[in-house]
C-alpha positions in Angstrom: 0.7 -38.6 -27.3 -2.8 -39.6 -26.2 -3.4 -40.2 -22.5 -4.4 -43.7 -21.3 -8.2 -43.8 -21.1 -10.5 -46.2 -19.3 -14.2 -47.0 -19.5 -16.6 -45.1 -17.2 -18.1 -46.9 -14.3 -21.9 -47.1 -14.1 -21.9 -44.3 -11.5 -19.7 -42.1 -13.7 -21.8 -42.7 -16.8 -24.9 -41.8 -14.8 -23.3 -38.6 -13.6 -22.4 -37.6 -17.1 -25.8 -38.3 -18.5 -27.0 -34.7 -17.6 -26.5 -31.6 -19.7 -26.4 -29.4 -16.6 -23.7 -31.5 -14.9 -21.6 -31.4 -18.1 -22.0 -27.6 -18.1 -20.9 -27.5 -14.4 -17.8 -29.5 -15.3 -17.0 -27.0 -18.1 -17.6 -23.9 -15.9 -15.3 -25.2 -13.2 -12.5 -26.4 -15.6 -10.4 -23.2 -15.2 -12.1 -21.4 -12.3 -13.3 -22.6 -9.0 -16.9 -21.7 -8.4 -19.2 -22.0 -5.5 -22.7 -23.6 -5.7 -24.2 -20.1 -5.6 -22.0 -18.9 -8.4 -22.8 -21.9 -10.5 -26.6 -21.5 -9.9 -26.4 -17.9 -11.0 -24.4 -18.6 -14.2 -26.7 -21.5 -15.1 -29.9 -19.6 -14.2 -30.9 -22.4 -11.8 -32.1 -22.7 -8.3 -29.1 -23.2 -5.8 -30.7 -26.3 -4.2 -31.1 -28.0 -7.6 -27.5 -27.0 -8.5 -26.2 -28.4 -5.2 -27.8 -31.8 -6.0 -25.8 -31.9 -9.3 -22.6 -30.6 -7.6 -22.8 -33.3 -4.9 -23.2 -36.0 -7.6 -20.2 -34.7 -9.4 -18.1 -34.6 -6.3 -19.2 -38.1 -5.3 -18.2 -39.5 -8.7 -14.8 -37.7 -8.8 -15.6 -35.1 -11.6 -15.4 -32.1 -9.1 -13.3 -31.6 -6.1 -14.1 -29.3 -3.2 -11.5 -26.7 -2.4 -11.0 -25.3 1.1 -14.0 -23.3 2.3 -13.8 -19.5 2.2 -16.0 -16.7 3.5 -18.3 -15.0 1.1 -19.0 -11.2 0.8 -21.4 -11.4 3.7 -19.3 -13.7 5.8 -21.2 -16.9 5.0 -19.2 -20.1 4.5 -18.7 -21.0 0.8 -17.1 -24.0 -0.8 -15.6 -23.5 -4.2 -15.5 -26.5 -6.6 -13.0 -27.2 -9.4 -13.2 -29.8 -12.2 -10.8 -32.7 -11.9 -10.6 -33.3 -15.7 -11.8 -36.9 -15.2 -14.4 -36.7 -18.0 -11.7 -36.3 -20.6 -9.9 -39.4 -19.3 -12.9 -41.7 -19.9 -12.8 -43.6 -23.2 -16.5 -44.0 -23.7 -17.8 -40.8 -22.2 -19.7 -39.9 -25.3 -20.5 -43.4 -26.5 -23.8 -44.1 -24.6 -27.0 -42.6 -25.7 -27.8 -40.8 -22.4 -24.3 -39.2 -22.3 -24.4 -38.3 -26.0 -27.8 -36.6 -25.6 -26.5 -34.7 -22.5 -23.4 -33.6 -24.4 -25.6 -32.2 -27.2 -27.9 -30.6 -24.7 -24.9 -28.9 -23.0 -23.5 -27.8 -26.3 -26.8 -26.2 -27.5 -27.3 -24.4 -24.1 -23.7 -23.0 -24.2 -24.2 -21.9 -27.9 -27.5 -20.3 -26.9 -25.6 -18.3 -24.2 -22.9 -17.0 -26.5 -25.0 -16.7 -29.7 -24.3 -18.2 -33.1 -22.1 -15.2 -34.2 -19.5 -16.2 -31.6 -19.1 -19.7 -33.2 -16.4 -20.7 -35.6 -17.9 -23.8 -37.1 -17.6 -25.9 -40.3 -19.1 -29.1 -41.7 -17.4 -31.7 -43.8 -18.2 -35.1 -45.1 -15.2 -37.5 -45.5 -15.1 -40.7 -47.4 -12.8 -43.1 -45.4 -12.0 -46.7 -45.2 -12.2 -48.2 -41.7 -8.4 -47.9 -41.2 -8.5 -44.3 -42.3 -11.4 -43.6 -40.1 -9.5 -45.0 -37.1 -6.4 -42.9 -38.1 -8.5 -39.7 -38.4 -10.1 -40.2 -34.9 -6.7 -41.0 -33.3 -5.1 -37.9 -34.8 -8.0 -35.6 -34.0 -8.2 -36.7 -30.4 -4.4 -36.7 -30.2 -4.4 -33.0 -31.3 -7.1 -32.2 -28.7 -5.0 -34.0 -26.0 -1.9 -32.1 -27.0 -3.5 -28.7 -26.6 -5.3 -29.8 -23.3 -1.9 -30.7 -21.8 -0.2 -27.4 -22.6 0.8 -25.4 -19.6 -1.3 -22.4 -18.8 0.1 -19.1 -20.2 -0.6 -15.5 -19.1 -3.3 -13.8 -21.1 -4.9 -17.0 -22.4 -8.6 -17.4 -22.8 -10.8 -20.5 -22.7 -12.3 -22.0 -25.8 -14.8 -24.8 -25.8 -14.6 -27.6 -28.4 -17.4 -29.9 -29.4 -16.8 -32.7 -31.9 -19.2 -35.1 -33.4 -18.4 -37.8 -35.8 -21.5 -39.5 -37.3 -22.4 -41.5 -40.4 -23.4 -39.4 -43.4 -26.5 -40.7 -45.0 
């Protein structure tokens, strides 16, 4: 069953219109990371990364966990994704967010390399009702797997879907 979704607020849409912020959300989905850890994984300056982290916290996409002491005793705050981006109905519908999603996908693919991808392409010929059914079932399947309880030995897999008119 598909979760109830709502439209993104203007602030939420603005926060999602950044490939780097989308990557931060993905990186913190299963593992709490500090700003320093995020900056290192993204190959970015920690000050720039902190700007993005703060925007994601302010808009509810990340939550700060209790502070901890780093290896040298410095105070660190780990951040974890709240999963909010998946609950927004139109998160990929606006052009700024769509471009950011594609940017994040391409950056992540560049990190793992094309040989790590399992991909396919397909053109479907569908009436409007069939198109709606296809989308409903596709996103229902993604929702079903997202809601499964974590199991020992599992690994993360990222999914990028794009439905577009075939010309």
